[in-house]
N, C-alpha and C positions, 0 to 999 in steps of 0.2 A: 598690160603696161599702159595702154592708151588712157584708161580711166585715171591713172595717177597724174596725168599731165594736163588734162583738159582745164582750161581757164587760167593757165599759168603764164602764157606768153606775154600778157599785158605787163607783168612786173619787169620782164627783161627790157622792154622798150623804155620804161621809166628811168632805169639806171643808165642806159645808153644816152638818153636825153640829158641827164645830169652830167654825164661824162663830157659831152661835147659843149656843155656850158661852162666847163672849168675855166677860171680866169686866166690860166696860163696858156690858153689856146693859141695855136699858130694864128698870126694876124689875119683877120678876115674870115676865119673858119669858125663855125659853119655859116654859110650864107643861103642855104636852102635845106630842105628836109633830107635826112639821111635814110637810106634804104638798107634794111637788114634782111638779108636773104636767109630763109629758113628752109633747108633742103628736104623737108618732110611735110606731109599733109597737116592741116590745122588739127590740134588736139592729139597729136601723136608724136612719138620719138623725141626729137630735140626740144619740143615745147616744154619739156621738163625744166629747161633752163630759164623759164619765163621771168624769174625775178630780175632779169637784166634788160628787159625790153619794153615797153611801156604803155600804160593806160593813157597817160597825158604827158605832153612836154612839160618840163619844169618851168617855173615862173621866169627863170633867167634865160631859158632857151625856148623861144617860141616857134622855131622852125619845125620841130617834131621829128620823130623817128618812125618810119613806116615799115612794118613787118611784111615781107614778101615771100609767101610759101611757094616753093618750087619743088614739088615732090617728083620722085621717079628714080628708078635704078638704084635703090638702096641709098639714096642721098647723093649719088654721083651727079645728077643733072644740075641741081642747085649749087653744088660745090664747084662744078666746072664754071657755071655762070659767074660765081663770085671771083674765081681765079682770074677770069678774063676781063673783069670790070676795070674801069679806069682807076688808077691808084691815087685818087684825090681825096680820100677820106669820106666820100659820100656813098660808098657801097661797102658794107661789112657782111661777114658770114657768121651765123650762129652755127658753129660746126660741132661735130661729135666724133667719138672714137671710131665708129663704123667706117664711114667714108674716108677718114683722115689717118687712121692707124691700122685698121684691119684689112680692108679691101686692097690697099696698095701692096700688101705683103703677099697677096695671092698671085698665082700664075695668071698672065694676061696683062693687058695694057689699060691704063686709065688716062683720061684726057687732062690730067693735072698731076703734079708731083707736090705733095704737101709742104715739104720744107723749102722747095724751090719757088713755089708759086704763091705762098702765103707768108704774111708777117703776123705771127701770133701776137695777140693783144693782151688777153687775160683769160686765165682758166676760171670758169664760172663755178663749176661744181663737179665733184666726182660722185659716181653712183655705184656703190657696191651692190651686190645681189644677195639674195637668200637662196640657199639650197633647201628645197621642200620635198616631201615625199607624200605619196598616197598612204593614208593610214592603214590600208590593207597590207602594206609592206611591213614585216615584223621588225622594225627598228625604232628605237626610242631616242637615239643620239647619233651624232655624226660618226663617232667611233663604231657604233653598231653598223652603220651603213658601210664603212670600210671593211669590217669583218664579213658582212653579208656578201659584198662584192667579191672579196677574195675567196670566200667559201663556194660561191656560185658564179664563177667567171662566165661572162656572156649571157647571164640570165636576168640581170637587172637592166632595164632600159630607161632612157631619159629623153624628154621632149625638148625641142627648141623651136624658135620662130623660123628656122631655116638654116641651111648650110652656110657657114661663114658668118653667122650672127655672133654678136658679142658673147651671148650666153653659151653658144656652141663652143667657141674657143675657150671660154672659162671652164667648161666641163671637160673638154679635151686636155686642158692644162692639168686639171685635177687627175685625170686618168694617168697622164704621163708622170706626174710627180709622186702620186700615191701607188703607182704600179698596179692599177686595177683595170678590169675589163668591163666597161659598160657599153650598151648598144645604143647608138644614136637613132632617134626617130624624128626626122625633120618635118616641120609643118610649114604652111604658108601663112605665117603670122603668129602672134602671141595668143590670140583668142582661141583658135582651134587647138593649139597645144595645151592651153590651160583647161579647155573643156574635156579633152581626153584624159588629162591627168586627174581631174575631178571624177571622171567616169570610170577610172581604173584601167583604162587601156594602156597607159604608161605609168611608171612608178616614181620617177624622179624628175625634177626640173629646177633650173636656176632662173630667178626672175626678180624684177625690181620690188622692193619692200612694199611700197604703197599699193601696188596691184594685188600682192599676195596676202597682205595682212588681214583683210576681211575674211578670206577663206581660212586663214590660220585661226583667227579668233572664233570662227564658227565651228571649228573642229573638223572641217572638211579636208584640211591639209595639215601636215605636221612640219614645223620649221626645225632645221637641224643646225645650221651654221651660216655665218656671214662670209662673203668672199673677200671683203676689204681688209685693209691692214689693221683696222680697229673695229670695235663692236658698233652696231647700229643704235642710234638713239631711239628708233622705233621698237627695237627688241633687244635691250641691253643685256638680257639674260642669256642670249645666244652667244656661243663662242665664235671666234673667227675660225676659218678652216685651219689656219696655222696653229691656233691654240688646240684644236680638236684632233690633231694627229698628222698634219702635213706641213712641217716647218718650212717657212719661206714662201708659202703659197699666198698670192694676192692677185685678184682680178677685179677690175672695176671699169665701168664705162665712164665717160666724162663729156662735158660740154664746155665750149669756150668761144670767145669772140676772136675772129681773125679778120685781117684786111688783106687786099692784094699786095703782093710782095714789095712793090716799089713805093708804097705809101710812106710819107715822110716820118722820120723818127719822132719829130715833135708831136705829130697828131697821134701816133701810136702810144707815146708816153702819156699824153694828155688823157686819152681814152682809158688807158690802164689805171692811172691814178684814181679816177673817180669811180670806175667800175669796182675796183678793189675796195675803196672806201665804202661805197654803197652796199656792198655785199656783207659788210660787218654790221649793218643796222639790224635792230631786233626784228623788223618786218622780214628782211631777207632771210635771216637765220631761222625764223619760225616757219616760213613757207618751205624752205628747202628741207628742214628737219622733218616736217610733216610728210614729205615725199621720200624720206630715207636718204636724202642726199647730204653730202658733206661740202661745206663752203670751200671754194677754191682760193683764188687770190694769187699773190706772188707777182713776179716781174714777167715781162714778155720773154726774157731769156729762160726763165724757169719753166714757162709754158712750153717753149720750144724744146727744152731738154726732156720734158715729159713726153712730148710727141716722138722725139727720137728714140727714147727708151721703149715706148710701146710699139713703134714701127719695127724695131729690132726683135722684140719679144714675140709679137704676134706673127711677124714674118717667118721667124724660125719655126714656129709651131705649124703655120699654114703649109710651109714647104714640106715639113715632116709628114703632114697628113695628106699631101698632094691635093690641097684645096685649090679650086680654080674659080676666079671671079666671072660671073656672067655679065658684069657691067661692060659697057662699050669701051 
């Protein structure tokens, strides 16, 4: 997954810079550079949303937007830092589904509450996953996989980047909705999980399209279905899981810009307007499509509704599985 996002962060700052240059800005804002907290290491995780943060400030906005990577605890450290920042429009969060919609639903306490401590600004992108198998598994389609899993309960295993990861929950949702028994093999990150899938130690995995496509094209992995609500532009021939036999199934990661909760509505609206407009540019569309992502957009209220929906969805599943967060 890391390989799909390297070099993308620059584009996210450009759009943020344009957003704060909007002529309808609150009076006097911005008067200094804006800090964008990215709660993961450079080149990984949420850098997928790079079309929104920037290589250069716009000509109209010379203050600039500075990306500040604060990795640790699955995104919790940087997310907490943003939650506790002054609500003056000068600190924003480039947030993702993991720390904002999945970890909060697990047993244990987090140092922030997503809907209480943040003002959602704009959904940047949704990221559906691909289900892929090791070619040694005798299945040619997603329907074959379902039949194989039902015929051999507990004998098909799947790899993830770890307990509580987005792809872990996505696969457990599949198990629940399709009523199949798959064995979870958690790893410490995507790279070792993918290595063992390629080596045949595990048989199934969900992962982001840009990371998996080179292996699919080389024949080392076989793609079966897309987890999103619609087909992927990177592999339009693949059905969605819902099309392939599990009606109503949908599981996607997402990335979005958020501000501390008490940030003024004027600044939030200003940022939203220009971020959404910039994401409709051909450059943004091409960059996100190349990574298998889908353009976000919409209003702050719609982004908040998406967060509420995912918090409820993944919270129910996490409780049913008895998952616990190791985050502080």
